[in-house]
N, C-alpha and C positions, 0 to 999 in steps of 0.2 A: 618636291622633284620638277624636272624640267622638262618640257613638254615631251612630247613622245620622239619627235622630231630629233629633238636636242639629246633625248637618250641612245636612241637609234640612226644618228647622223652618218649619211655614208661618205667615204676619207675621198679622199683624192685616189689614191691608187685606185682602190674598184671602183670610181668610177670613170679610169680612164680605160680598162682593161672589159667594160659594159663596155663604153664609147668603140671600142675596137670593134668589141662583137658585133655594133650592132653597122657599124660603117662601114664593113670590110669582109664580114662573113656574110656570102651567099648562098642560104638556106641550109640546111644537116635539120640535126635535133637540138631544139636551141633548151634552153635552161628555161624553166616554167617561170611564168612572168612574177610570179612573188615571191621566188629565188635567186633571182640573174643576178641580186645584189652578195652574191657568197662566191670571192673569185678564190677557190682554195689552190694553190702553191704546192703542199706536200703532204704525205701521210707517216705513219708509220705508229706500225701495229695496228689499234680498233681507233688512232689519234686520227685530228687533219687539220691546221692549223690555216688559217686564209691569209690575205700579204698583207692585213694589218698586225696578224700574231696572234689574232683570236684564236683559241684550239676548240675544239669539235669533237663527241663520240659521234663515230662515226657508226650506226645502223641503219646505211645504205648497202658499205662493201661495192659499189659499183655494180650496183641490181645482184649481185651474191657472183661477179667474175671472178674475182678477188676476196673469196671467201676466206682465203687461208692469210690473210689481210693485206695490206700492200707492198710489204716489202719481205715477205718471212724470208729467211736470212739463208736455208739452202734453196728454195726456189731461187732467189736472185743471184747466188754465186752461179747456179745451174745458167741460169740466163748469159752472164757474165763470164762466163771460160766460153758458152758458145760465139758471142757476139769477138770476144777478146781473140778467138783464129781466124775470124774474117772470112768464116765458110758462107755466106749468104750465095743460096743456090736456089734456080730453080728445075722444072720439073725436065728440060734437057739430060741435066746431071744429076750424079744421086748424093743422098745426105744421109748418114750413119742416121743420124737422131730419126729420118722422118720414118727407116725398117723398123728401129729398135720402138720406137712408139706404136708401129702398124702393130706389132707382136704383141707388145701390150696391149694391147685393144682386142686380137683376135680376126679368127678371121668368118668368115661365111660363109656358105658353099652350095645354098639352091639359092633362086633367085628372085620371086615375088618376094616384096615388101610392104605388109598391110600397115596402116597407122588408124587412126581414130580419127572418125571427125568434126570439123570444128578447133584442134588443134595446132600449135606453132613450134616450129622447129626447125626456121632461119628464114631469108630470103634471097638466097646462092640455087641459082637457077634446080643444079640438083639436088635443094632441100623445099624448097616453092611447094612442091610437089606435094608434098608429104603433108601439109597444111592445107588440108579443102579447103579452107573461108581463102583466101587467098588465089587458091589455083586457078580459077575458072576464071580471069585474068591474063592469063598466060599460057607459053604452049609455042612449039610441045614442047612433052618431057621424054626422061627417061621410062621407059616401060617397062609394066611390070608394078611399078611402082607408087603408090597411095594409100589414103583411107577405101578404098571400094576393091573387095577378092574380084578374080578371076570374071568368077558363077554371081556377081553383080552384090553382093552382099557387102551392106553397110554400115560399121560400126557407130552408135554415136554414144556421145559421154556418158560414160557411170551403168550404158544397160551390155549387161557380160550377157544377156543371150545371143545380143546380135553377133558377137565373137562368136560364142559357141555355134551357130549358127553356121556362121563363114569358114573354122575351122573343119566344121563335122562333113562338110564339102568339097574343098577346097585346099585342107589343112596339109594334104600330102605332098603339095605343090608349094605350101609357102613355109620363103627361107625365117622371117621375120615378121613380129610385131614389134614397131614401135611406140610408146606413149608417152606423156609427160605426167610424173606422180604426181604433181600440184599443175597446173593449167597456168603458168607466170605473165602471158601476156595475156591471159583474161582475168587478169587483174589477182592472181595467185586464189586461183578455186580447186579447193581441197575435195580427189573423188569421192566416192561413199564411202562407211569403214566394210573392210575388208573385200573391197572392188578391184585388186591389185593383186593380192592371192588370189583368185579365182583366177584371173586371167593367166597367171605366172603358173596356176595348176594347169590351164584351158593348155597354155601353148608349150608346157612338158609331157602332160599327156599327145599331143598333136609333134611333137618332135620340133619344134617351133622357136626357134631365138628369143627368146622375149630379151628389147632391150629397154630400157630406162633412161630417156632423152630428156635427160635437164638442161640441156637447150640451150645459154649462159656461158658457155663457153667458151666464148673470146678466139675461136680458133679457124676463125676463117681466111687466115692466111696460112695452116697449117705447114704447107709445106717450105716455113720460113724454118732456119733449124736453130735460131734462137727461140723461136716459139715450141719446138718441139720438145729442146732444151729443157723450158722449161713446165711442159706437160709431163715430160716423165720426172720430172725430180715432185712436182703436185703430188702425182700418184705416189707415191714413194712414198713424201710427206702424210696426203691422207690416210694409209696404212701406218709407216713408221709410229706416228703421233696421234693414233686411234678416233680420229676426229669427228669422224659420223656421231661413237658413242659418244664424245664431247658434246656437238652438238645436240643430242636428247639431254646427256646432264645439264648440259644449260640452260634448252628449250622450258623445262619443266619447271624453276624458279624465275625466270621472266615473266613465263604465264602465271605464275599462281601470284604474283606480286600487283600485275595489273588486274587481274581480276580480284585482288583481294579487295585491291582499291571500289569495286565499283563503282565506275569509273561512268560520268556522264554521258550519254549519243551511243557507248557502243553496248551493237548488239549481238555480235560475236567475238570469237578470235579464232584465224581458219589459220591453222599452221602445223609445223614438220617440223620438230630441233626447233633450232631459228631461222626455220624460216616460214614469219610469221606474216599476216593480215589481219590490222584493226576493221573491222565490220560497220563502218557507223550506221545510229537507225536513221529514220528519212526524215527528224522534227526540224528545229533551228533555221533559220535560212542561214541564217554566221555561222554555223559550223558544215564548213565542208573540206575537202581534203588539203586542199591548197591553204587554204586560212591556217589550218594546223600545222601543215609541211616550213607553212611561215614561220610561223611561233614557232616550233620546235627550232630552228638554223639560226632565231634568232637568241636562243637561249641555248644554243651550244650540240645541237643533237643535229645529225644530219639522216631523213629520212624523203621520203617519195613517194608522190600521188600514186596509187593502183586503181587506176577505173573510176566510177566516177559517189562511189559510196568507199573507198576502204584508204591505208593508209599501210605503205609497204614495212616493213622492217624489217630487217636482217643485217643483224652484224657478220662481222668476221668471226668465223670458227674458232679461231686463235683468242679471243676476247678474253679479260679472267671478268671472272664472274664480279669483281667488285665491279668493273666500265660497268660492266652489262646494269645492274641496279643500281650505278648509278646514275646510268641513261635511261632507263626501266622508270625511275624517279623524276623527268625532267618531262616525260610524257606523262607522267599523272598526274603534273603540276598543269600543265598546257590544255591536255581533255581539262581541268573543271578550271579554268579560267579562260578558255578560248570560246566563250556564249557569252561574256563579261565583253571581251575586248571590242572596242570601239574599230574604224579603219586602221586595221597595221600599216608600219610605211612605210612596206614593200607596194601595197595594192596605194596608196597617195600616190609615191613616187611611178607608179604604174602610168594610173589614174593620168598625173601631170604631164609625164612623156609621152602618153600615149592617148 
């Protein structure tokens, strides 16, 4: 075998992409240093390809934004139809797609909207106030929206009693309660078992709309008819293809396969269906999320860092069981090998360049 640099030599095509980014992009969300040398060109289904033609199993799905895969034919057809119609409009004019999407999502009739403390719901002016951990740096905001009820009660993460007290006092005046079912921005943290059922029951008892905000839906520019058309098609696909049930059905063998392997350095699995994180233990210094994600990419699986000790795994809900288990075997191999790996190629290049 050759040296590690010979085996994973960075191609001229990849280096050109990286150089263009380093030289001409001013800020923004940059790739992680140890995975910046993966330059993807296209995707299909649960697979992706880079500029050199290398194939990857997609265990990331753009942070679950495209968890129906990057090119679902029904969603793609709806978006292309809207694009070819050329009806790109803004607020001064109507788009039939916008109203149709709004009708699907229904109407809220009361005023205050209550949220949970320390959750994340986006960074637009109308949503940043929903996330108390960010709202202290901004203002003024839309009135009657946030994690504090009109009488001053705050719902802390997972503490159902807080919400009970808030609704007993203010339930008659609260239109909705919004919460992340799993805290995505906080590194995929699932609530205590039974918590959301209790919350849903409380909301129903007080006639408060219970909004489960999955957050990463990619709809910041929702007035665009292409985005609305794609969203309508995505909702139809979600129901027609029973993707929620499919997520549960595939999530079970994924977890059982990984758990049966008795992976070293993995303390727990936090998941709901195919939305999963591997929770690492606090032991060897060489076992870090960034090193694991880097080695996964080199072996053909795309994943992501999630917090200080977690690996985000969220393949598209349309992935085949064969592709899913093939990717799981790569994850198993990486976790078995990572402690014994020296400096990974991307780390060598990062150290040389920076």
